[in-house]
C-alpha positions as CSV (number, residue, x, y, z in Angstrom):
1,M,14.7,-4.4,-13.4
2,I,12.4,-5.4,-16.2
3,A,12.9,-9.0,-17.4
4,A,12.4,-9.8,-21.1
5,D,9.7,-12.4,-20.7
6,D,6.6,-10.2,-20.0
7,A,5.7,-6.5,-20.0
8,A,3.9,-3.3,-18.7
9,A,2.5,-1.1,-21.3
10,Q,-0.8,0.6,-22.2
11,P,-2.0,1.9,-25.6
12,A,-1.7,5.6,-25.9
13,G,-4.9,7.7,-25.8
14,S,-5.6,11.3,-25.8
15,G,-3.9,13.3,-23.0
16,P,-5.8,14.7,-20.1
17,P,-7.5,18.1,-20.5
18,N,-6.0,21.3,-19.3
19,M,-2.4,20.0,-19.2
20,P,0.5,22.3,-20.3
21,S,1.7,21.6,-23.9
22,P,5.1,19.9,-23.7
23,V,7.7,20.6,-26.2
24,Q,7.5,18.2,-29.1
25,P,10.6,16.6,-30.7
26,P,11.5,17.6,-34.3
27,A,9.0,16.5,-37.0
28,A,11.7,14.6,-38.8
29,A,12.0,12.1,-36.0
30,P,10.6,8.6,-37.0
31,A,7.3,7.6,-35.5
32,P,8.1,5.7,-32.3
33,Q,6.9,2.2,-31.6
34,L,7.0,2.7,-27.8
35,S,6.9,5.8,-25.6
36,I,8.6,5.5,-22.3
37,I,7.6,8.0,-19.5
38,I,10.0,8.4,-16.6
39,V,9.0,10.8,-13.8
40,T,12.0,12.0,-11.8
41,H,12.6,14.0,-8.7
42,N,16.3,14.3,-7.6
43,S,17.2,11.1,-9.5
44,A,20.6,12.1,-10.9
45,G,22.2,9.1,-9.2
46,V,20.1,6.5,-11.0
47,I,18.7,8.0,-14.2
48,A,21.8,7.6,-16.4
49,A,21.9,3.8,-15.8
50,C,18.2,3.6,-16.5
51,L,18.4,5.4,-19.8
52,R,21.6,3.6,-20.9
53,S,19.8,0.3,-20.3
54,L,16.7,1.4,-22.3
55,Y,18.7,2.5,-25.3
56,R,20.9,-0.6,-25.2
57,S,18.1,-3.1,-24.6
58,D,16.4,-2.9,-28.0
59,S,18.5,-0.6,-30.2
60,E,16.4,-1.6,-33.3
61,L,13.2,-0.2,-31.8
62,A,12.1,3.3,-32.5
63,L,11.8,4.5,-28.9
64,E,10.6,7.8,-27.6
65,I,11.8,8.4,-24.0
66,I,10.2,11.2,-22.1
67,V,11.7,12.3,-18.8
68,V,9.3,14.5,-16.7
69,D,11.3,16.3,-14.1
70,N,9.5,17.3,-10.9
71,A,11.6,20.2,-9.8
72,S,14.8,18.3,-9.1
73,S,17.5,20.2,-7.3
74,D,20.3,17.8,-8.0
75,G,20.7,18.5,-11.7
76,T,18.7,15.5,-13.0
77,A,17.2,17.4,-16.0
78,D,20.6,18.9,-17.0
79,L,22.2,15.5,-16.8
80,V,19.6,13.9,-19.1
81,R,19.9,16.8,-21.6
82,Q,23.7,16.6,-21.6
83,Q,24.2,12.9,-21.7
84,F,21.0,11.7,-23.6
85,A,20.2,14.4,-26.1
86,Q,17.7,12.1,-27.9
87,T,15.6,12.0,-24.7
88,Q,12.8,14.5,-24.4
89,V,12.8,16.4,-21.0
90,I,9.7,18.1,-19.7
91,N,10.0,20.4,-16.7
92,A,6.8,19.9,-14.6
93,G,7.2,23.4,-13.2
94,G,7.2,22.1,-9.6
95,N,6.9,18.9,-7.8
96,S,3.4,18.0,-9.1
97,G,3.7,14.3,-8.0
98,Y,4.0,11.0,-9.8
99,A,0.5,10.9,-11.3
100,A,0.5,14.4,-12.7
101,G,4.0,13.9,-14.0
102,N,2.9,10.8,-15.9
103,N,0.0,12.7,-17.3
104,L,2.4,15.3,-18.7
105,G,4.4,12.5,-20.3
106,F,1.3,10.8,-21.7
107,A,0.2,14.1,-23.3
108,A,3.5,14.4,-25.1
109,A,3.8,10.7,-26.1
110,R,3.4,9.8,-29.8
111,A,3.7,6.0,-29.8
112,P,0.8,3.6,-29.8
113,W,2.2,2.0,-26.6
114,L,3.2,3.7,-23.4
115,L,5.5,2.4,-20.7
116,M,5.7,4.0,-17.3
117,L,9.1,3.4,-15.5
118,N,10.7,4.6,-12.3
119,P,14.1,6.2,-12.8
120,D,15.8,3.4,-10.8
121,T,14.7,0.8,-13.3
122,E,17.0,-1.0,-15.7
123,A,15.8,-3.1,-18.6
124,H,17.3,-6.4,-19.6
125,N,18.3,-6.9,-23.3
126,G,15.3,-7.7,-25.3
127,A,12.8,-6.7,-22.7
128,L,11.1,-3.9,-24.6
129,Q,10.7,-6.0,-27.8
130,A,9.3,-8.8,-25.6
131,M,6.7,-6.5,-24.3
132,L,5.6,-5.4,-27.7
133,D,5.6,-9.0,-29.0
134,A,3.4,-10.0,-26.0
135,A,1.0,-7.1,-26.8
136,A,0.9,-8.1,-30.5
137,R,-0.1,-11.7,-29.5
138,R,-3.1,-10.4,-27.5
139,P,-5.3,-8.1,-29.6
140,G,-7.4,-5.8,-27.5
141,L,-5.0,-6.0,-24.6
142,G,-5.0,-2.7,-22.6
143,M,-2.1,-3.4,-20.2
144,L,0.8,-5.7,-19.5
145,A,3.0,-6.1,-16.4
146,P,6.6,-7.1,-16.5
147,R,8.3,-9.7,-14.4
148,L,10.4,-7.6,-12.1
149,V,13.8,-8.9,-10.8
150,F,16.3,-7.4,-8.3
151,A,19.8,-6.7,-9.5
152,D,20.9,-10.2,-8.2
153,G,18.3,-11.8,-10.5
154,S,15.8,-12.8,-7.7
155,L,12.1,-12.2,-8.3
156,Q,10.8,-8.9,-7.0
157,H,7.2,-9.4,-6.0
158,S,5.0,-6.6,-7.3
159,T,1.6,-8.0,-6.3
160,F,0.1,-9.2,-3.0
161,R,-3.2,-10.1,-1.5
162,F,-5.1,-7.1,-0.1
163,P,-5.0,-7.3,3.7
164,S,-8.1,-8.5,5.5
165,I,-9.1,-9.1,9.1
166,A,-9.1,-12.9,8.5
167,Q,-5.5,-12.8,7.1
168,A,-4.3,-10.7,10.1
169,F,-6.0,-13.2,12.5
170,F,-4.6,-16.3,10.9
171,G,-1.2,-14.7,10.4
172,F,-1.0,-13.8,14.1
173,F,-2.2,-17.3,15.0
174,E,0.4,-19.0,12.8
175,K,3.1,-17.0,14.6
176,L,1.9,-18.4,17.9
177,V,1.4,-22.0,16.7
178,P,3.6,-22.6,13.6
179,L,1.9,-25.1,11.2
180,N,5.1,-25.9,9.3
181,S,7.7,-26.8,11.9
């Protein structure tokens, strides 16, 4: 889950070269403030909760939500089209992987800010606006990262030290002779 006190977004740039042209939403749609890209593969069991949380989180924001489906066989794309007609669905044409799927979404995005989400993510109320507010307070910022929490509200650590030989040695030694007993 994304908590409302910090954020993960990146300013939109030009899409990668040689990418297929995704279908664009109607020209009458208001310019979005935030484009959210969700890459899916067999995510029918979780995508509806994700999308409901996004549309409910900050209903006053002009959102563009793009679901890139990587050849799901469980009806993910159909579910999104039927239950969330305002969501743009791009068929990747196969399981091209997470990075390529995001690139397809980036190429279709129209907002000045992009947010990459996994389909099992749910946003807390106010989280999206908090991200945009944090970005506005920091001109020149290229990326934000949200505070992630589990469903029970406990902190989900998304960073860690890169493993080194010294860490492995001292970690092993501490198991043999605990320093805090």
